Residue, then its C-alpha position, 0 to 999 in steps of 0.5 A: m326797106f331794111e333787112i337783117g344783116q344789112h349794113i347801114n350808115v347812121t348820121g346824127l349830132t354828137i353829145g354837146k358838152g358846153n363850154a370847155g377848156n383846152m385840156k378837155k377840148h384839145h387834150f393839152g397837158g396842162g402846167p405844173q401842179s405844185h409849188g404855187s403854180k397858177h397855170k394848172r389847167m391853162q393853155g400856156s403861150l398863144g404866140a410871140g408878143t410884139s411881132p406879129g402882135r396878134v394871135y394867128p387864125g386857127q389857134k386852139m382856144p377854149g370854147r364850145l365842145g360837141m354838137f358836131q354832125r358825125t356819120i358812123s358807117g358800116l353798122e349792121i342791122i341785128a333785128i327789126d321790130q315791125k310792130e314798134n318800128l325799131l331797128v336794132v343796130k350793132g355798134s354805137i350811134p352818135g348823140k344822146a339817147g332819144n336824139l333823132v338820127s338819119v339812117n341810110m343804106k350803105k353804098 
């Protein structure tokens, strides 16, 4: 089904990183690091106080990071091992070593 030199799309789950704060998850800059600051890795203000009196939907907050489905397209097949049922692909594929991925022919 596959040939050497053919381009394919590979779909899989990215590496899960568990619960993450805003600096890791959303690349926030963080607060001051010295003079007794208690906001080194915190996100800062979430919005106004009395009005509207709530946090708007879509606000970037801490939470789970990773385990998203991603498709990497245009990867080239370098070698095929019929005996071991292996495809050697040039480029990176999503997920950890040993995860299941879906390989489709590029259209």
